[in-house]
C-alpha positions in Angstrom: -13.9 0.2 24.6 -13.2 2.8 21.9 -14.2 1.9 18.4 -11.6 1.5 15.6 -12.9 1.5 12.0 -11.0 -0.9 9.7 -11.5 -0.7 5.9 -11.7 -4.3 4.6 -10.3 -5.4 1.3 -12.2 -8.5 0.1 -11.6 -9.8 -3.5 -14.6 -11.7 -4.6 -15.8 -12.0 -1.0 -12.5 -13.4 0.3 -10.9 -11.3 3.0 -7.3 -10.5 2.2 -4.4 -11.2 4.6 -3.6 -7.5 5.0 -7.2 -6.9 6.2 -6.7 -9.6 8.9 -3.5 -7.9 9.9 -5.4 -4.6 10.2 -7.9 -6.2 12.5 -5.1 -7.5 14.7 -3.5 -4.1 14.8 -6.8 -2.4 15.6 -7.1 -4.5 18.8 -4.1 -2.7 20.1 -6.0 0.5 19.9 -9.6 -0.4 20.8 -12.5 -2.5 19.6 -12.3 -3.2 15.8 -15.3 -2.6 13.6 -15.0 -3.8 10.0 -16.2 -1.6 7.1 -17.1 -3.7 4.1 -18.1 -2.4 0.6 -19.7 -5.3 -1.3 -19.3 -8.9 -0.1 -16.9 -10.3 2.5 -16.8 -13.5 4.6 -18.3 -12.2 7.9 -17.4 -15.4 9.8 -13.7 -14.7 9.1 -14.0 -11.1 10.1 -15.6 -12.1 13.4 -12.9 -14.8 13.9 -10.2 -12.1 13.7 -11.8 -9.7 16.1 -14.5 -7.6 14.3 -17.1 -6.8 17.0 -19.2 -5.0 14.4 -19.3 -5.3 10.6 -20.7 -2.2 8.7 -21.9 -3.6 5.4 -22.4 -1.4 2.3 -24.2 -3.4 -0.3 -25.2 -0.8 -2.9 -23.8 -1.5 -6.4 -22.7 2.2 -6.7 -19.5 1.2 -4.8 -18.5 -1.2 -7.6 -19.7 1.1 -10.5 -17.5 4.1 -9.6 -14.0 4.7 -8.5 -13.0 5.4 -4.9 -15.0 8.6 -4.3 -18.3 6.9 -3.2 -16.5 4.7 -0.7 -14.5 7.6 0.7 -17.7 9.7 1.0 -19.6 6.8 2.8 -16.6 6.1 5.2 -16.2 9.8 6.0 -19.9 9.9 7.0 -19.5 6.9 9.2 -16.5 8.5 10.9 -18.6 11.6 11.6 -21.4 9.5 13.0 -19.4 7.0 15.1 -16.4 9.2 16.2 -13.9 6.4 16.2 -10.5 6.8 17.9 -8.8 5.7 14.6 -9.4 4.6 11.1 -7.1 1.9 9.5 -6.9 1.1 5.8 -4.7 -1.1 3.7 -1.7 0.7 2.1 -2.8 -0.2 -1.4 -3.4 2.3 -4.2 -7.1 2.3 -3.5 -6.7 2.1 0.3 -4.4 5.1 0.4 -6.6 7.2 -1.8 -9.7 6.4 0.3 -7.7 7.2 3.5 -6.5 10.5 2.1 -10.1 11.5 1.1 -11.5 10.5 4.5 -8.8 12.4 6.4 -9.5 15.5 4.3 -13.3 15.3 4.8 -12.9 14.6 8.5 -10.3 17.3 9.1 -8.0 14.6 10.6 -4.3 13.8 10.2 -3.2 11.1 7.7 -0.3 8.7 7.9 0.5 6.3 5.0 2.8 3.4 4.5 3.1 2.6 8.2 5.1 -0.5 8.9 4.1 -0.7 12.6 1.4 0.8 14.9 2.0 1.1 18.6 -0.2 2.5 21.4 1.1 3.9 24.7 -1.3 5.5 27.2 -3.9 6.1 24.5 -1.4 7.8 22.1 -1.0 6.1 18.7 2.5 6.1 17.2 3.4 4.7 13.8 6.7 3.7 12.3 7.4 4.6 8.7 10.4 4.3 6.3 11.0 7.5 4.4 13.4 9.1 1.8 13.7 5.9 -0.2 14.1 3.8 2.9 17.1 5.7 4.2 15.4 6.8 7.4 12.9 5.3 9.9 10.6 7.8 11.6 8.0 7.6 14.4 4.9 9.7 13.7 1.8 10.8 15.6 -1.3 12.6 14.4 -2.0 15.8 16.2 -5.4 16.6 14.9 -8.6 14.5 14.9 -8.8 10.7 14.9 -5.8 9.4 13.0 -6.4 7.9 9.6 -3.6 5.3 9.0 -2.8 3.3 5.9 -0.7 0.3 6.9 1.6 -1.7 4.7 1.1 -5.5 4.3 3.1 -7.8 6.7 3.1 -5.1 9.5 1.7 -7.7 11.9 1.0 -11.4 11.9 -2.8 -12.0 11.8 -4.1 -13.4 15.1 -7.5 -14.9 15.6 -9.5 -13.4 18.5 -13.2 -14.3 18.1 -15.7 -11.5 18.5 -19.4 -10.9 18.0 -19.2 -9.9 14.3 -22.6 -8.3 14.5 -23.5 -7.2 10.9 -25.1 -3.8 10.5 -26.4 -3.0 7.0 -25.7 0.7 6.2 -27.6 2.7 3.7 -25.9 5.9 2.4 -26.9 8.3 -0.4 -23.9 8.9 -2.5 -23.8 12.4 -4.0 -23.5 13.1 -7.7 -20.2 14.7 -7.1 -18.8 11.3 -6.1 -20.0 9.7 -9.3 -17.8 11.5 -11.8 -15.5 8.6 -12.7 -17.4 5.5 -13.8 -15.8 2.0 -14.2 -16.7 0.8 -17.7 -14.8 -2.4 -17.7 -12.6 -4.5 -15.5 -10.7 -7.8 -15.8 -9.7 -10.1 -13.0 -6.0 -10.6 -12.4 -4.8 -13.8 -14.0 -3.7 -16.1 -11.2 -0.1 -17.4 -11.2 -0.6 -19.7 -8.3 1.8 -17.6 -6.3 1.0 -15.0 -3.6 0.3 -11.4 -4.7 3.6 -9.5 -4.7 2.7 -6.8 -2.2 1.0 -9.2 0.2 3.5 -12.1 0.2 5.4 -13.0 3.3 8.4 -14.1 1.1 9.5 -12.5 -2.1 12.2 -13.9 -4.4 13.4 -11.4 -7.0 15.7 -11.5 -10.0 17.6 -8.8 -11.8 20.1 -8.3 -14.7 22.2 -11.2 -13.4 19.5 -13.7 -14.4 20.3 -13.0 -18.1 16.5 -13.2 -18.7 16.2 -16.7 -17.5 14.1 -16.6 -14.3 13.7 -20.4 -14.0 16.0 -20.7 -11.0 14.4 -17.7 -9.3 10.9 -19.2 -9.9 11.9 -22.6 -8.7 13.2 -21.2 -5.4 10.0 -19.1 -5.1 7.8 -22.1 -5.6 9.5 -24.2 -3.0 9.3 -21.3 -0.5 5.7 -20.5 -1.3 6.9 -17.0 -2.3 6.0 -14.3 -4.8 8.3 -13.5 -7.7 9.6 -10.0 -8.2 12.0 -8.3 -10.7 14.3 -5.3 -10.8 13.8 -2.4 -13.1 16.7 -3.6 -15.3 14.9 -6.9 -15.8 11.6 -5.3 -16.6 13.2 -2.7 -18.9 14.8 -5.6 -20.8 11.4 -7.2 -21.3 12.1 -10.2 -19.2 9.2 -9.6 -16.9 6.1 -7.4 -17.1 6.0 -4.2 -15.1 3.6 -5.8 -12.6 6.6 -7.7 -11.3 8.8 -4.7 -10.7 9.9 -4.0 -7.2 11.2 -0.4 -6.6 10.4 3.2 -6.4 8.8 3.1 -9.9 7.2 -0.3 -9.3 5.8 -2.0 -6.2 6.9 -1.4 -2.7 7.1 -4.6 -0.7 7.8 -5.3 3.0 7.9 -9.1 3.4 9.3 -11.2 6.2 12.0 -12.5 3.8 13.3 -10.8 0.6 15.8 -12.7 -1.6 17.5 -10.6 -4.2 19.2 -12.6 -7.0 21.5 -10.9 -9.5 20.3 -7.5 -8.4 23.0 -4.8 -7.9 21.0 -2.8 -5.4 20.4 0.5 -7.1 18.7 3.1 -4.9 15.4 3.0 -6.7 15.2 -0.8 -6.1 16.2 -0.4 -2.4 13.4 2.0 -2.0 10.9 -0.7 -2.8 12.2 -3.5 -0.5 14.4 -1.9 2.2 11.8 -2.4 4.9 11.8 -6.2 4.5 12.4 -7.9 7.8 15.2 -10.1 6.6 17.1 -9.6 3.3 19.3 -12.2 1.5 21.3 -11.4 -1.6 23.0 -13.6 -4.2 25.4 -11.8 -6.5 28.7 -12.5 -8.3 30.0 -9.0 -7.6 31.2 -8.8 -4.0 31.2 -5.0 -4.4 27.5 -4.8 -5.3 25.7 -2.1 -3.3 23.0 -4.6 -2.3 25.5 -6.2 0.1 25.5 -3.0 2.2 21.8 -3.7 3.0 21.5 -7.4 3.5 21.3 -9.6 6.6 22.9 -12.5 4.7 24.9 -12.3 1.5 26.2 -15.0 -0.9 28.9 -14.1 -3.4 28.3 -16.5 -6.2 26.6 -17.3 -9.5 22.8 -17.5 -8.9 22.7 -20.3 -11.6 24.7 -22.4 -9.2 23.6 -21.1 -5.8 19.8 -21.1 -6.3 19.5 -24.7 -7.5 21.5 -25.9 -4.5 19.3 -23.9 -2.2 16.1 -25.2 -3.8 17.3 -28.8 -3.6 18.2 -28.4 0.1 15.0 -26.7 1.1 13.0 -29.4 -0.8 14.9 -32.1 1.0 14.3 -30.5 4.4 10.6 -30.1 3.8 10.4 -33.8 3.1 
């Protein structure tokens, strides 16, 4: 079976959910091989279908920005001739994917929300032009390098050999021009990471700066909390919470927009969500043009009722 290289994201050794989704998608194309820089739980990778695990343990990959990883992965592509390369559609993942595609002379697709295979031909689905159009795309040159957005597939276990192969690679000086001098771990909120969450509950100007109802609903749903640009610009939430064209782009299974009017830049950041629910006092709010379910009402009244009912049903 043809090999598919999958770039793994593992924070402090813990394999992220988007990486497990990539392994699941890779099995549609061929035989997944995980590419790991640093540490990762190899048992988990094997459980989700990694037949091989290429392990790069050199500290150089932690000391410098993405260039060493891209250089090493491009060399692996040249050596193994995979049918495709999959990467997470994160800031780092997309930059590595772009560099690998350039070095390999292959086509690049980013922000794919689905990957399908028909007769050996790989076709991706993407949302473009601020989410106003959905396109199907195919790479016409080389093995496609595809960056896939979180929640593009449900992770499915499929135990494989998980044979670990330690790889040694001499990184060139040209790839060592930007050194990491300091880093700080993200402070945990106890909630899922915004771009990886299956459910996102966001608040906008309609919260009046009080996100307590939004956060209570998010917690009972096990969701991440997001915010509109208006809420962030007002200083109610840090920029790391912002969903939209100038913030984070999310594609959860469920997106709940509360007190958000639905400006185009916000829609660009959440329009590919599988199911969208909105709560807004203004029945003419543009967000209602987009939603699957809409509630015209005051979020201060609606959300506590929803939180109470969900809590009751969860027992």
